[in-house]
MOPAC internal coordinates of N, CA, C and O (Angstrom, degrees):
PM7 1SCF
backbone

  N    0.0000 0     0.00 0     0.00 0    0    0    0
  C    1.4470 1     0.00 0     0.00 0    1    0    0
  C    1.5262 1   109.57 1     0.00 0    2    1    0
  O    1.2310 1   120.46 1   -38.68 1    3    2    1
  N    1.3083 1   116.72 1   141.32 1    3    2    1
  C    1.4572 1   122.26 1  -178.56 1    5    3    2
  C    1.5245 1   110.51 1   -68.63 1    6    5    3
  O    1.2310 1   121.31 1   -27.38 1    7    6    5
  N    1.3287 1   115.11 1   152.62 1    7    6    5
  C    1.4626 1   119.35 1   176.13 1    9    7    6
  C    1.5175 1   110.01 1   -64.23 1   10    9    7
  O    1.2310 1   121.06 1   -34.41 1   11   10    9
  N    1.3138 1   115.58 1   145.59 1   11   10    9
  C    1.4589 1   120.92 1  -179.44 1   13   11   10
  C    1.5266 1   109.64 1  -101.54 1   14   13   11
  O    1.2310 1   121.26 1   -24.06 1   15   14   13
  N    1.3200 1   115.19 1   155.94 1   15   14   13
  C    1.4616 1   122.46 1   176.32 1   17   15   14
  C    1.5258 1   107.89 1  -139.87 1   18   17   15
  O    1.2310 1   120.76 1   -18.49 1   19   18   17
  N    1.3047 1   116.15 1   161.51 1   19   18   17
  C    1.4571 1   120.79 1   176.42 1   21   19   18
  C    1.5255 1   108.91 1   -77.75 1   22   21   19
  O    1.2310 1   120.48 1   -45.44 1   23   22   21
  N    1.3334 1   116.69 1   134.56 1   23   22   21
  C    1.4623 1   121.77 1   175.34 1   25   23   22
  C    1.5189 1   108.75 1  -127.63 1   26   25   23
  O    1.2310 1   121.07 1   -47.94 1   27   26   25
  N    1.3312 1   115.56 1   132.06 1   27   26   25
  C    1.4628 1   121.85 1   176.96 1   29   27   26
  C    1.5190 1   109.26 1  -130.06 1   30   29   27
  O    1.2310 1   121.02 1   -46.09 1   31   30   29
  N    1.3345 1   115.65 1   133.91 1   31   30   29
  C    1.4646 1   122.84 1   175.85 1   33   31   30
  C    1.5157 1   107.54 1  -125.23 1   34   33   31
  O    1.2310 1   121.05 1   -60.76 1   35   34   33
  N    1.3325 1   115.60 1   119.24 1   35   34   33
  C    1.4612 1   120.26 1   179.16 1   37   35   34
  C    1.5203 1   110.01 1  -131.44 1   38   37   35
  O    1.2310 1   121.70 1   -30.22 1   39   38   37
  N    1.3206 1   114.36 1   149.78 1   39   38   37
  C    1.4598 1   122.13 1   172.65 1   41   39   38
  C    1.5270 1   105.94 1  -125.50 1   42   41   39
  O    1.2310 1   119.47 1    -7.89 1   43   42   41
  N    1.3231 1   118.62 1   172.11 1   43   42   41
  C    1.4674 1   119.04 1   178.28 1   45   43   42
  C    1.5320 1   113.36 1   -58.30 1   46   45   43
  O    1.2310 1   120.25 1   152.39 1   47   46   45
  N    1.3238 1   117.13 1   -27.61 1   47   46   45
  C    1.4609 1   120.39 1  -177.05 1   49   47   46
  C    1.5239 1   113.68 1   -83.15 1   50   49   47
  O    1.2310 1   120.31 1   144.84 1   51   50   49
  N    1.3593 1   117.01 1   -35.16 1   51   50   49
  C    1.4599 1   118.23 1  -171.69 1   53   51   50
  C    1.5225 1   111.71 1  -169.47 1   54   53   51
  O    1.2310 1   121.69 1   -10.76 1   55   54   53
  N    1.3329 1   114.36 1   169.24 1   55   54   53
  C    1.4630 1   121.52 1   171.38 1   57   55   54
  C    1.5227 1   106.51 1   -90.66 1   58   57   55
  O    1.2310 1   120.24 1   -55.87 1   59   58   57
  N    1.3247 1   117.14 1   124.13 1   59   58   57
  C    1.4588 1   121.03 1  -178.96 1   61   59   58
  C    1.5153 1   112.69 1   -93.96 1   62   61   59
  O    1.2310 1   120.26 1   150.46 1   63   62   61
  N    1.3281 1   117.12 1   -29.54 1   63   62   61
  C    1.4631 1   119.58 1  -178.51 1   65   63   62
  C    1.5192 1   110.21 1  -154.84 1   66   65   63
  O    1.2310 1   121.22 1   -36.66 1   67   66   65
  N    1.3088 1   115.28 1   143.34 1   67   66   65
  C    1.4568 1   123.80 1   170.73 1   69   67   66
  C    1.5253 1   105.14 1  -149.81 1   70   69   67
  O    1.2310 1   120.88 1   -87.26 1   71   70   69
  N    1.3388 1   115.93 1    92.74 1   71   70   69
  C    1.4629 1   121.69 1  -170.37 1   73   71   70
  C    1.5237 1   110.99 1  -139.72 1   74   73   71
  O    1.2310 1   121.20 1   -13.82 1   75   74   73
  N    1.3189 1   115.30 1   166.18 1   75   74   73
  C    1.4532 1   122.15 1   169.40 1   77   75   74
  C    1.5304 1   106.88 1   -87.53 1   78   77   75
  O    1.2310 1   120.40 1   -54.14 1   79   78   77
  N    1.3217 1   116.84 1   125.86 1   79   78   77
  C    1.4639 1   121.47 1  -176.50 1   81   79   78
  C    1.5232 1   110.08 1  -128.86 1   82   81   79
  O    1.2310 1   121.18 1   -30.28 1   83   82   81
  N    1.3301 1   115.34 1   149.72 1   83   82   81
  C    1.4643 1   119.89 1   175.22 1   85   83   82
  C    1.5220 1   110.86 1   -89.67 1   86   85   83
  O    1.2310 1   120.61 1   153.24 1   87   86   85
  N    1.3358 1   116.44 1   -26.76 1   87   86   85
  C    1.4668 1   120.43 1   175.55 1   89   87   86
  C    1.5182 1   110.01 1  -159.68 1   90   89   87
  O    1.2310 1   121.89 1   -25.62 1   91   90   89
  N    1.3358 1   113.99 1   154.38 1   91   90   89
  C    1.4593 1   121.49 1   176.89 1   93   91   90
  C    1.5229 1   107.12 1  -133.51 1   94   93   91
  O    1.2310 1   120.52 1   -58.28 1   95   94   93
  N    1.3276 1   116.60 1   121.72 1   95   94   93
  C    1.4645 1   121.89 1   177.76 1   97   95   94
  C    1.5232 1   107.24 1   -93.81 1   98   97   95
  O    1.2310 1   121.01 1   -59.40 1   99   98   97
  N    1.3349 1   115.66 1   120.60 1   99   98   97
  C    1.4600 1   122.37 1  -168.65 1  101   99   98
  C    1.5247 1   110.63 1  -116.39 1  102  101   99
  O    1.2310 1   119.91 1   -49.41 1  103  102  101
  N    1.3563 1   117.78 1   130.59 1  103  102  101
  C    1.4680 1   120.67 1   175.33 1  105  103  102
  C    1.5349 1   110.32 1   -83.01 1  106  105  103
  O    1.2310 1   120.64 1   -97.72 1  107  106  105
  N    1.3190 1   116.38 1    82.28 1  107  106  105
  C    1.4594 1   121.14 1  -178.96 1  109  107  106
  C    1.5211 1   111.79 1   -73.95 1  110  109  107
  O    1.2310 1   120.95 1   -27.41 1  111  110  109
  N    1.3212 1   115.79 1   152.59 1  111  110  109
  C    1.4631 1   120.73 1  -179.90 1  113  111  110
  C    1.5261 1   111.70 1   -62.37 1  114  113  111
  O    1.2310 1   120.34 1   150.23 1  115  114  113
  N    1.3264 1   116.95 1   -29.77 1  115  114  113
  C    1.4653 1   121.04 1   179.81 1  117  115  114
  C    1.5186 1   112.15 1   -97.16 1  118  117  115
  O    1.2310 1   120.40 1  -174.08 1  119  118  117
  N    1.3177 1   116.83 1     5.92 1  119  118  117
  C    1.4579 1   121.83 1   179.53 1  121  119  118
  C    1.5152 1   110.89 1   136.13 1  122  121  119
  O    1.2310 1   121.06 1   -24.98 1  123  122  121
  N    1.3174 1   115.58 1   155.02 1  123  122  121
  C    1.4591 1   120.66 1   179.67 1  125  123  122
  C    1.5260 1   109.69 1   -72.22 1  126  125  123
  O    1.2310 1   120.90 1   -32.54 1  127  126  125
  N    1.3380 1   115.88 1   147.46 1  127  126  125
  C    1.4570 1   119.83 1   175.51 1  129  127  126
  C    1.5236 1   109.28 1  -151.51 1  130  129  127
  O    1.2310 1   121.25 1   -15.74 1  131  130  129
  N    1.3256 1   115.20 1   164.26 1  131  130  129
  C    1.4574 1   121.89 1  -179.68 1  133  131  130
  C    1.5182 1   109.46 1  -113.49 1  134  133  131
  O    1.2310 1   120.67 1   -52.62 1  135  134  133
  N    1.3281 1   116.33 1   127.38 1  135  134  133
  C    1.4612 1   122.50 1   176.29 1  137  135  134
  C    1.5244 1   108.35 1  -100.67 1  138  137  135
  O    1.2310 1   121.35 1   -42.65 1  139  138  137
  N    1.3264 1   115.03 1   137.35 1  139  138  137
  C    1.4681 1   121.29 1   178.33 1  141  139  138
  C    1.5246 1   107.96 1  -136.06 1  142  141  139
  O    1.2310 1   120.60 1    -8.72 1  143  142  141
  N    1.3286 1   116.46 1   171.28 1  143  142  141
  C    1.4577 1   120.69 1   176.87 1  145  143  142
  C    1.5264 1   109.32 1   -55.93 1  146  145  143
  O    1.2310 1   120.88 1   -36.01 1  147  146  145
  N    1.3164 1   115.92 1   143.99 1  147  146  145
  C    1.4695 1   124.09 1   179.73 1  149  147  146
  C    1.5261 1   113.10 1    69.40 1  150  149  147
  O    1.2310 1   120.03 1  -162.96 1  151  150  149
  N    1.3291 1   117.54 1    17.04 1  151  150  149
  C    1.4659 1   121.84 1   177.60 1  153  151  150
  C    1.5255 1   109.26 1   -64.75 1  154  153  151
  O    1.2310 1   120.60 1   -33.91 1  155  154  153
  N    1.3134 1   116.46 1   146.09 1  155  154  153
  C    1.4594 1   120.61 1   175.19 1  157  155  154
  C    1.5319 1   109.21 1   -62.41 1  158  157  155
  O    1.2310 1   119.87 1   -35.13 1  159  158  157
  N    1.3160 1   117.85 1   144.87 1  159  158  157
  C    1.4628 1   120.35 1  -178.83 1  161  159  158
  C    1.5328 1   111.79 1   -62.68 1  162  161  159
  O    1.2310 1   121.13 1   -44.65 1  163  162  161
  N    1.3283 1   115.44 1   135.35 1  163  162  161
  C    1.4638 1   121.13 1   177.38 1  165  163  162
  C    1.5289 1   108.60 1  -156.24 1  166  165  163
  O    1.2310 1   121.27 1   -34.61 1  167  166  165
  N    1.3157 1   115.17 1   145.39 1  167  166  165
  C    1.4622 1   121.91 1   171.56 1  169  167  166
  C    1.5148 1   106.23 1  -123.55 1  170  169  167
  O    1.2310 1   120.38 1   -47.57 1  171  170  169
  N    1.3262 1   116.88 1   132.43 1  171  170  169
  C    1.4579 1   120.50 1  -178.14 1  173  171  170
  C    1.5207 1   110.40 1  -142.70 1  174  173  171
  O    1.2310 1   121.24 1   -20.97 1  175  174  173
  N    1.3115 1   115.24 1   159.03 1  175  174  173
  C    1.4601 1   119.96 1   172.21 1  177  175  174
  C    1.5235 1   108.23 1   -88.02 1  178  177  175
  O    1.2310 1   121.35 1   -23.37 1  179  178  177
  N    1.3243 1   115.02 1   156.63 1  179  178  177
  C    1.4582 1   121.39 1   179.70 1  181  179  178
  C    1.5150 1   110.08 1  -105.49 1  182  181  179
  O    1.2310 1   121.17 1   -28.88 1  183  182  181
  N    1.3131 1   115.37 1   151.12 1  183  182  181
  C    1.4545 1   121.83 1   169.57 1  185  183  182
  C    1.5234 1   106.62 1  -106.14 1  186  185  183
  O    1.2310 1   119.24 1   -15.24 1  187  186  185
  N    1.3214 1   119.06 1   164.76 1  187  186  185
  C    1.4634 1   118.91 1   174.34 1  189  187  186
  C    1.5253 1   109.56 1   -59.09 1  190  189  187
  O    1.2310 1   120.94 1   -47.15 1  191  190  189
  N    1.3163 1   115.81 1   132.85 1  191  190  189
  C    1.4545 1   119.37 1  -179.09 1  193  191  190
  C    1.5125 1   111.87 1   177.51 1  194  193  191
  O    1.2310 1   121.64 1     8.91 1  195  194  193
  N    1.3225 1   114.46 1  -171.09 1  195  194  193
  C    1.4603 1   121.53 1  -179.00 1  197  195  194
  C    1.5239 1   108.74 1  -104.86 1  198  197  195
  O    1.2310 1   120.87 1   -55.39 1  199  198  197
  N    1.3145 1   115.95 1   124.61 1  199  198  197
  C    1.4485 1   123.74 1   177.36 1  201  199  198
  C    1.5272 1   106.97 1   -99.52 1  202  201  199
  O    1.2310 1   120.32 1   -53.34 1  203  202  201
  N    1.3400 1   116.99 1   126.66 1  203  202  201
  C    1.4683 1   121.12 1  -177.67 1  205  203  202
  C    1.5234 1   109.40 1  -114.87 1  206  205  203
  O    1.2310 1   121.28 1   -48.51 1  207  206  205
  N    1.3288 1   115.15 1   131.49 1  207  206  205
  C    1.4567 1   122.04 1  -177.96 1  209  207  206
  C    1.5281 1   108.37 1  -119.24 1  210  209  207
  O    1.2310 1   120.54 1   -61.20 1  211  210  209
  N    1.3286 1   116.58 1   118.80 1  211  210  209
  C    1.4623 1   121.61 1  -179.96 1  213  211  210
  C    1.5290 1   108.18 1   -98.71 1  214  213  211
  O    1.2310 1   121.12 1   -61.00 1  215  214  213
  N    1.3410 1   115.45 1   119.00 1  215  214  213
  C    1.4611 1   122.29 1   179.01 1  217  215  214
  C    1.5283 1   108.91 1  -118.71 1  218  217  215
  O    1.2310 1   120.71 1    -1.60 1  219  218  217
  N    1.3165 1   116.24 1   178.40 1  219  218  217
  C    1.4656 1   120.48 1   178.30 1  221  219  218
  C    1.5221 1   111.63 1   -63.02 1  222  221  219
  O    1.2310 1   120.17 1   154.44 1  223  222  221
  N    1.3345 1   117.27 1   -25.56 1  223  222  221
  C    1.4700 1   120.50 1  -177.48 1  225  223  222
  C    1.5256 1   113.65 1   -97.77 1  226  225  223
  O    1.2310 1   119.49 1  -177.80 1  227  226  225
  N    1.3274 1   118.57 1     2.20 1  227  226  225
  C    1.4640 1   120.19 1   178.63 1  229  227  226
  C    1.5167 1   112.16 1   137.57 1  230  229  227
  O    1.2310 1   121.17 1    18.22 1  231  230  229
  N    1.3288 1   115.38 1  -161.78 1  231  230  229
  C    1.4607 1   121.87 1  -178.05 1  233  231  230
  C    1.5174 1   109.88 1  -114.84 1  234  233  231
  O    1.2310 1   121.04 1   -50.84 1  235  234  233
  N    1.3265 1   115.62 1   129.16 1  235  234  233
  C    1.4581 1   121.90 1   175.11 1  237  235  234
  C    1.5216 1   108.17 1  -108.23 1  238  237  235
  O    1.2310 1   120.63 1   -38.32 1  239  238  237
  N    1.3376 1   116.40 1   141.68 1  239  238  237
  C    1.4586 1   121.35 1  -179.68 1  241  239  238
  C    1.5212 1   109.94 1  -120.88 1  242  241  239
  O    1.2310 1   121.63 1   -36.02 1  243  242  241
  N    1.3418 1   114.49 1   143.98 1  243  242  241
  C    1.4589 1   122.15 1   179.64 1  245  243  242
  C    1.5211 1   109.00 1  -135.78 1  246  245  243
  O    1.2310 1   120.49 1   -40.10 1  247  246  245
  N    1.3102 1   116.66 1   139.90 1  247  246  245
  C    1.4589 1   122.14 1   171.91 1  249  247  246
  C    1.5192 1   106.94 1   -89.97 1  250  249  247
  O    1.2310 1   120.29 1   -55.34 1  251  250  249
  N    1.3358 1   117.06 1   124.66 1  251  250  249
  C    1.4611 1   121.55 1   176.32 1  253  251  250
  C    1.5195 1   108.55 1  -118.71 1  254  253  251
  O    1.2310 1   120.73 1   -33.72 1  255  254  253
  N    1.3335 1   116.21 1   146.28 1  255  254  253
  C    1.4643 1   119.92 1  -178.67 1  257  255  254
  C    1.5182 1   112.53 1  -102.28 1  258  257  255
  O    1.2310 1   120.07 1   178.17 1  259  258  257
  N    1.3057 1   117.48 1    -1.83 1  259  258  257
  C    1.4548 1   122.37 1  -178.55 1  261  259  258
  C    1.5131 1   108.57 1   147.50 1  262  261  259
  O    1.2310 1   120.56 1     1.36 1  263  262  261
  N    1.3289 1   116.53 1  -178.64 1  263  262  261
  C    1.4530 1   121.18 1   178.89 1  265  263  262
  C    1.5122 1   110.97 1   133.81 1  266  265  263
  O    1.2310 1   121.27 1    31.42 1  267  266  265
  N    1.3370 1   115.17 1  -148.58 1  267  266  265
  C    1.4552 1   121.70 1  -176.82 1  269  267  266
  C    1.5211 1   109.87 1  -136.67 1  270  269  267
  O    1.2310 1   120.90 1   -28.77 1  271  270  269
  N    1.3297 1   115.88 1   151.23 1  271  270  269
  C    1.4627 1   121.63 1   172.84 1  273  271  270
  C    1.5215 1   107.98 1  -127.64 1  274  273  271
  O    1.2310 1   121.16 1   -45.50 1  275  274  273
  N    1.3290 1   115.39 1   134.50 1  275  274  273
  C    1.4555 1   121.68 1   174.04 1  277  275  274
  C    1.5232 1   107.14 1  -116.72 1  278  277  275
  O    1.2310 1   121.14 1   -60.44 1  279  278  277
  N    1.3207 1   115.43 1   119.56 1  279  278  277
  C    1.4591 1   121.60 1  -177.06 1  281  279  278
  C    1.5194 1   108.23 1  -115.75 1  282  281  279
  O    1.2310 1   120.84 1   -44.35 1  283  282  281
  N    1.3200 1   116.00 1   135.65 1  283  282  281
  C    1.4550 1   121.25 1   177.09 1  285  283  282
  C    1.5136 1   109.99 1  -146.08 1  286  285  283
  O    1.2310 1   120.63 1    -0.70 1  287  286  285
  N    1.3159 1   116.41 1   179.30 1  287  286  285
  C    1.4600 1   121.20 1  -177.40 1  289  287  286
  C    1.5239 1   112.26 1   -61.59 1  290  289  287
  O    1.2310 1   120.17 1   145.43 1  291  290  289
  N    1.3322 1   117.29 1   -34.57 1  291  290  289
  C    1.4695 1   120.83 1  -175.59 1  293  291  290
  C    1.5183 1   113.77 1   -90.13 1  294  293  291
  O    1.2310 1   120.10 1   161.85 1  295  294  293
  N    1.3328 1   117.42 1   -18.15 1  295  294  293
  C    1.4589 1   117.66 1  -177.90 1  297  295  294
  C    1.5061 1   113.77 1   174.36 1  298  297  295
  O    1.2310 1   121.88 1     2.35 1  299  298  297
  N    1.3314 1   114.00 1  -177.65 1  299  298  297
  C    1.4603 1   122.51 1  -177.72 1  301  299  298
  C    1.5165 1   108.92 1  -133.31 1  302  301  299
  O    1.2310 1   121.16 1   -46.20 1  303  302  301
  N    1.3296 1   115.38 1   133.80 1  303  302  301
  C    1.4640 1   121.30 1   175.64 1  305  303  302
  C    1.5156 1   108.43 1  -122.27 1  306  305  303
  O    1.2310 1   120.76 1   -47.18 1  307  306  305
  N    1.3301 1   116.15 1   132.82 1  307  306  305
  C    1.4593 1   121.63 1   176.57 1  309  307  306
  C    1.5204 1   107.97 1  -118.24 1  310  309  307
  O    1.2310 1   121.44 1   -55.87 1  311  310  309
  N    1.3266 1   114.86 1   124.13 1  311  310  309
  C    1.4551 1   122.46 1   175.56 1  313  311  310
  C    1.5218 1   106.13 1  -107.95 1  314  313  311
  O    1.2310 1   120.65 1   -78.26 1  315  314  313
  N    1.3172 1   116.37 1   101.74 1  315  314  313
  C    1.4635 1   121.50 1  -172.96 1  317  315  314
  C    1.5204 1   111.16 1   -96.79 1  318  317  315
  O    1.2310 1   120.99 1   -38.24 1  319  318  317
  N    1.3481 1   115.71 1   141.76 1  319  318  317
  C    1.4613 1   119.93 1   172.77 1  321  319  318
  C    1.5188 1   109.37 1   -58.78 1  322  321  319
  O    1.2310 1   121.41 1   130.14 1  323  322  321
  N    1.3176 1   114.90 1   -49.86 1  323  322  321
  C    1.4628 1   123.23 1   173.14 1  325  323  322
  C    1.5139 1   107.05 1  -144.73 1  326  325  323
  O    1.2310 1   120.70 1   -38.75 1  327  326  325
  N    1.3213 1   116.28 1   141.25 1  327  326  325
  C    1.4644 1   120.93 1   179.47 1  329  327  326
  C    1.5180 1   108.91 1  -144.25 1  330  329  327
  O    1.2310 1   121.53 1   -36.76 1  331  330  329
  N    1.3293 1   114.67 1   143.24 1  331  330  329
  C    1.4605 1   121.48 1  -178.31 1  333  331  330
  C    1.5218 1   108.77 1  -137.73 1  334  333  331
  O    1.2310 1   120.46 1   -47.05 1  335  334  333
  N    1.3296 1   116.73 1   132.95 1  335  334  333
  C    1.4593 1   120.26 1   171.90 1  337  335  334
  C    1.5216 1   108.23 1   -64.70 1  338  337  335
  O    1.2310 1   120.36 1   -33.85 1  339  338  337
  N    1.3213 1   116.92 1   146.15 1  339  338  337
  C    1.4662 1   120.77 1  -177.49 1  341  339  338
  C    1.5254 1   111.37 1   -53.14 1  342  341  339
  O    1.2310 1   120.21 1   141.60 1  343  342  341
  N    1.3249 1   117.21 1   -38.40 1  343  342  341
  C    1.4679 1   120.99 1  -178.93 1  345  343  342
  C    1.5302 1   112.39 1   -63.94 1  346  345  343
  O    1.2310 1   120.42 1   156.67 1  347  346  345
  N    1.3368 1   116.81 1   -23.33 1  347  346  345
  C    1.4672 1   121.09 1  -178.76 1  349  347  346
  C    1.5236 1   113.27 1   -92.01 1  350  349  347
  O    1.2310 1   120.21 1   174.46 1  351  350  349
  N    1.3303 1   117.20 1    -5.54 1  351  350  349
  C    1.4672 1   120.93 1  -177.21 1  353  351  350
  C    1.5231 1   109.17 1   -85.31 1  354  353  351
  O    1.2310 1   121.26 1   -62.06 1  355  354  353
  N    1.3264 1   115.20 1   117.94 1  355  354  353
  C    1.4615 1   121.52 1   179.31 1  357  355  354
  C    1.5227 1   109.16 1  -112.13 1  358  357  355
  O    1.2310 1   119.93 1   -18.57 1  359  358  357
  N    1.3269 1   117.74 1   161.43 1  359  358  357
  C    1.4647 1   119.50 1   175.05 1  361  359  358
  C    1.5328 1   111.92 1   -56.88 1  362  361  359
  O    1.2310 1   120.38 1   144.75 1  363  362  361
  N    1.3281 1   116.87 1   -35.25 1  363  362  361
  C    1.4696 1   120.32 1   179.47 1  365  363  362
  C    1.5268 1   111.29 1   -66.51 1  366  365  363
  O    1.2310 1   120.28 1   138.24 1  367  366  365
  N    1.3326 1   117.07 1   -41.76 1  367  366  365
  C    1.4596 1   120.72 1   177.91 1  369  367  366
  C    1.5205 1   110.16 1   -62.47 1  370  369  367
  O    1.2310 1   120.38 1   133.62 1  371  370  369
  N    1.3334 1   116.88 1   -46.38 1  371  370  369
  C    1.4653 1   120.56 1   179.07 1  373  371  370
  C    1.5162 1   111.07 1   -59.98 1  374  373  371
  O    1.2310 1   120.54 1   136.84 1  375  374  373
  N    1.3256 1   116.57 1   -43.16 1  375  374  373
  C    1.4623 1   120.76 1   179.33 1  377  375  374
  C    1.5250 1   110.49 1   -61.59 1  378  377  375
  O    1.2310 1   120.16 1   137.05 1  379  378  377
  N    1.3350 1   117.31 1   -42.95 1  379  378  377
  C    1.4672 1   120.95 1   179.26 1  381  379  378
  C    1.5263 1   111.55 1   -64.25 1  382  381  379
  O    1.2310 1   120.10 1   136.84 1  383  382  381
  N    1.3344 1   117.42 1   -43.16 1  383  382  381
  C    1.4614 1   120.99 1   179.35 1  385  383  382
  C    1.5254 1   111.44 1   -63.88 1  386  385  383
  O    1.2310 1   120.71 1   138.78 1  387  386  385
  N    1.3290 1   116.26 1   -41.22 1  387  386  385
  C    1.4664 1   120.12 1   179.94 1  389  387  386
  C    1.5235 1   110.38 1   -68.24 1  390  389  387
  O    1.2310 1   119.94 1   138.78 1  391  390  389
  N    1.3322 1   117.72 1   -41.22 1  391  390  389
  C    1.4712 1   120.63 1   176.76 1  393  391  390
  C    1.5206 1   110.82 1   -59.27 1  394  393  391
  O    1.2310 1   120.78 1   134.73 1  395  394  393
  N    1.3317 1   116.12 1   -45.27 1  395  394  393
  C    1.4640 1   120.89 1   179.38 1  397  395  394
  C    1.5312 1   110.90 1   -61.08 1  398  397  395
  O    1.2310 1   120.34 1   136.24 1  399  398  397
  N    1.3214 1   116.96 1   -43.76 1  399  398  397
  C    1.4642 1   121.02 1   179.24 1  401  399  398
  C    1.5223 1   111.19 1   -64.50 1  402  401  399
  O    1.2310 1   120.20 1   139.79 1  403  402  401
  N    1.3279 1   117.23 1   -40.21 1  403  402  401
  C    1.4637 1   120.33 1   178.49 1  405  403  402
  C    1.5224 1   111.48 1   -66.60 1  406  405  403
  O    1.2310 1   119.93 1   142.77 1  407  406  405
  N    1.3291 1   117.75 1   -37.23 1  407  406  405
  C    1.4666 1   120.75 1   176.32 1  409  407  406
  C    1.5214 1   110.63 1   -63.52 1  410  409  407
  O    1.2310 1   120.26 1   137.62 1  411  410  409
  N    1.3280 1   117.11 1   -42.38 1  411  410  409
  C    1.4660 1   120.74 1   177.12 1  413  411  410
  C    1.5236 1   110.60 1   -62.64 1  414  413  411
  O    1.2310 1   120.83 1   138.01 1  415  414  413
  N    1.3271 1   116.01 1   -41.99 1  415  414  413
  C    1.4625 1   120.25 1   179.42 1  417  415  414
  C    1.5161 1   110.61 1   -62.12 1  418  417  415
  O    1.2310 1   120.45 1   133.00 1  419  418  417
  N    1.3287 1   116.74 1   -47.00 1  419  418  417
  C    1.4591 1   120.83 1  -177.87 1  421  419  418
  C    1.5252 1   111.75 1   -66.77 1  422  421  419
  O    1.2310 1   120.22 1   143.87 1  423  422  421
  N    1.3307 1   117.18 1   -36.13 1  423  422  421
  C    1.4639 1   121.11 1  -178.28 1  425  423  422
  C    1.5229 1   111.80 1   -73.21 1  426  425  423
  O    1.2310 1   120.02 1   145.56 1  427  426  425
  N    1.3230 1   117.57 1   -34.44 1  427  426  425
  C    1.4606 1   119.59 1  -175.29 1  429  427  426
  C    1.5161 1   113.23 1   -97.73 1  430  429  427
  O    1.2310 1   120.73 1   152.88 1  431  430  429
  N    1.3223 1   116.20 1   -27.12 1  431  430  429
  C    1.4606 1   121.06 1   179.08 1  433  431  430
  C    1.5301 1   111.81 1    54.32 1  434  433  431
  O    1.2310 1   120.34 1  -136.00 1  435  434  433
  N    1.3310 1   116.96 1    44.00 1  435  434  433
  C    1.4635 1   120.78 1   177.52 1  437  435  434
  C    1.5214 1   110.17 1  -118.12 1  438  437  435
  O    1.2310 1   121.40 1   -20.51 1  439  438  437
  N    1.3074 1   114.93 1   159.49 1  439  438  437
  C    1.4618 1   120.46 1   177.59 1  441  439  438
  C    1.5271 1   111.42 1   -64.93 1  442  441  439
  O    1.2310 1   120.45 1   145.69 1  443  442  441
  N    1.3288 1   116.74 1   -34.31 1  443  442  441
  C    1.4649 1   120.44 1  -179.12 1  445  443  442
  C    1.5212 1   110.43 1   -64.20 1  446  445  443
  O    1.2310 1   120.14 1   134.73 1  447  446  445
  N    1.3254 1   117.34 1   -45.27 1  447  446  445
  C    1.4659 1   121.21 1   179.38 1  449  447  446
  C    1.5256 1   110.54 1   -65.61 1  450  449  447
  O    1.2310 1   120.30 1   141.99 1  451  450  449
  N    1.3281 1   117.04 1   -38.01 1  451  450  449
  C    1.4679 1   120.29 1   178.74 1  453  451  450
  C    1.5278 1   110.50 1   -65.80 1  454  453  451
  O    1.2310 1   120.16 1   138.14 1  455  454  453
  N    1.3396 1   117.30 1   -41.86 1  455  454  453
  C    1.4645 1   120.37 1   178.25 1  457  455  454
  C    1.5215 1   110.34 1   -64.77 1  458  457  455
  O    1.2310 1   120.10 1   140.12 1  459  458  457
  N    1.3268 1   117.41 1   -39.88 1  459  458  457
  C    1.4680 1   121.20 1   177.92 1  461  459  458
  C    1.5236 1   109.97 1   -58.83 1  462  461  459
  O    1.2310 1   120.34 1   132.73 1  463  462  461
  N    1.3212 1   116.96 1   -47.27 1  463  462  461
  C    1.4694 1   121.00 1   179.76 1  465  463  462
  C    1.5264 1   110.59 1   -62.39 1  466  465  463
  O    1.2310 1   120.24 1   135.65 1  467  466  465
  N    1.3229 1   117.14 1   -44.35 1  467  466  465
  C    1.4664 1   120.72 1   179.55 1  469  467  466
  C    1.5326 1   111.57 1   -63.95 1  470  469  467
  O    1.2310 1   120.29 1   137.97 1  471  470  469
  N    1.3444 1   117.06 1   -42.03 1  471  470  469
  C    1.4637 1   120.64 1   178.72 1  473  471  470
  C    1.5220 1   111.11 1   -63.77 1  474  473  471
  O    1.2310 1   120.32 1   143.43 1  475  474  473
  N    1.3258 1   116.99 1   -36.57 1  475  474  473
  C    1.4624 1   120.28 1   179.74 1  477  475  474
  C    1.5229 1   111.07 1   -68.02 1  478  477  475
  O    1.2310 1   120.13 1   141.47 1  479  478  477
  N    1.3265 1   117.35 1   -38.53 1  479  478  477
  C    1.4673 1   120.82 1   176.32 1  481  479  478
  C    1.5318 1   109.56 1   -63.29 1  482  481  479
  O    1.2310 1   120.38 1   135.07 1  483  482  481
  N    1.3304 1   116.88 1   -44.93 1  483  482  481
  C    1.4665 1   120.38 1   179.43 1  485  483  482
  C    1.5279 1   111.05 1   -63.06 1  486  485  483
  O    1.2310 1   120.10 1   138.43 1  487  486  485
  N    1.3227 1   117.42 1   -41.57 1  487  486  485
  C    1.4630 1   120.89 1   178.90 1  489  487  486
  C    1.5182 1   111.12 1   -64.39 1  490  489  487
  O    1.2310 1   120.38 1   142.41 1  491  490  489
  N    1.3254 1   116.88 1   -37.59 1  491  490  489
  C    1.4673 1   119.59 1  -179.76 1  493  491  490
  C    1.5240 1   110.58 1   -65.46 1  494  493  491
  O    1.2310 1   120.16 1   143.95 1  495  494  493
  N    1.3220 1   117.29 1   -36.05 1  495  494  493
  C    1.4639 1   119.96 1   177.84 1  497  495  494
  C    1.5273 1   110.37 1   -70.19 1  498  497  495
  O    1.2310 1   120.32 1   143.29 1  499  498  497
  N    1.3358 1   117.00 1   -36.71 1  499  498  497
  C    1.4601 1   121.08 1  -178.88 1  501  499  498
  C    1.5289 1   111.11 1   -70.22 1  502  501  499
  O    1.2310 1   119.70 1   137.64 1  503  502  501
  N    1.3241 1   118.19 1   -42.36 1  503  502  501
  C    1.4688 1   120.62 1  -177.54 1  505  503  502
  C    1.5186 1   111.03 1   -73.84 1  506  505  503
  O    1.2310 1   119.90 1   155.36 1  507  506  505
  N    1.3258 1   117.79 1   -24.64 1  507  506  505
  C    1.4630 1   121.68 1  -179.62 1  509  507  506
  C    1.5215 1   112.15 1   -79.68 1  510  509  507
  O    1.2310 1   120.81 1   162.21 1  511  510  509
  N    1.3312 1   116.05 1   -17.79 1  511  510  509
  C    1.4735 1   120.57 1  -176.08 1  513  511  510
  C    1.5023 1   112.34 1   -69.79 1  514  513  511
  O    1.2310 1   120.10 1   180.00 1  515  514  513

């Protein structure tokens, strides 16, 4: 069995997870990566995407809209701007998030806002699968 580490996922509204995990797949702004026990220390920003947490009882998935991840040898903490358990993600929620991202993109007319909107669309397709 793989070594376990502490994993915590929090958003401004609530704590979504605090579990022992063997791995956490993180949608990093510079690319997706997997954190495991004894991982080298790293802090990164998140892009909109699906965060996967592998525990002894299975895999849990969360939709995150951005934030930060701190990874270290003892564990991983994710501070998400917004996070939703896969079971709580509805087509209406995805539609609202995508509309909001498109409004931000149109209002700011920047590449960053356009990438955010595109990443959110891709994440919605991945979490719906």
